[in-house]
C-alpha positions, 0 to 999 in steps of 0.5 A: 841390464843386459842386451840381446845380441845375435852372432852373424856367423853361427846365429846363436843368441845370448845376452851381454852386460850393457857396459859392452854397448857399442863395442865389438868382440869375438863370439864365444862359440864360433869366434866371429866378430860381434858388434854389441848394439848401443843402448839407443839401438837396442831392439825390443823383442815382443812376446811370441803371443803378439805375433802368434798369428803373423800379425793383423791389419787394421781390419783384423785380417791376417797379414802374414803366415808365421814361420815357426821353428819346429822343435824336435823332441824325444817322444815316448813312441820314438824312445820306445821304438829305440828301446824295442830295437835295442832289445831285439838286437841284444836278444839276437846277439845272445842267441848267437852264442849257440848259433855262432854266426858272428864267428864268421868274419863276413857275417860279422862285417854284415852285422856291423853294416846293418847295426851301424846306421841305427846306432849313429841315428839313435845317438844323433837323436839324443846328442844333437844341438838343440840350437840348430834345426835337425837334419831330416829326410834325404840329407839326414840319411846321407849324413848318417850313412857317411858317419856310419861309413867312417865308423866302419872303416875305423873298426876295420883299421882296429881289426887290422892292427888287433893281432899285433896288440897284447891284452896285457899291454894297456899302453898299446891300446891307448896308442891305438884307440886315441887316434880312432877316438879323435877321427870318430869325433871329427866324423860325428862333428862334420857329418852331424854338426855336433859339438866336440864333446857330443861328437866324442860321446857319439863315437864312444857310444857307438864303439862301446855298444858294438864291443858289448854286442860282440861280447854278448854274441860270444866273441869275448872282449875285443882286447882279449880275443 
């Protein structure tokens, strides 16, 4: 038998063996102290169909309007929009091989400024924690902007030290990129409430995508420029 418990800190629910009934221990996610209810205190959770309408009185009238959690899923329309936007960006980058706009540093910075929030939002859509309510509206835009700003600053820092790095000395790039990855991961976790692993994937996706777009646009690989 197992007992359903809910962490008072992060609100994550999970089941523990009934041999831990009445004992306390740390939450495996946030380390907050959780007290496992004794068997006599265990609350039976009824199926959602019992309260799908918020409950009814003896007269059969609705008592409460149920508050349901909105599950945000990747719909085909959203996925198609991201795919179309990606195709347009790649096409523009490829066309710039002959136009050469990205050879100008101000235009390159402007391109990063435009594409960064889009990449941050796209990665958040796929990597967000399904156990938490997604951010929406103004709060989402502010968090996306904050995360994108940090990513842009990291690119500026890499551009500053790039002339001092040799394409043949891999250890130099490891020393430089490792702290950038750490800062980027922290920014994603703090701004978007991502798990550390997903935060690392978020920044890595952004970094690799922008490097690839630069190569498609004729700039070459960042370590070989």
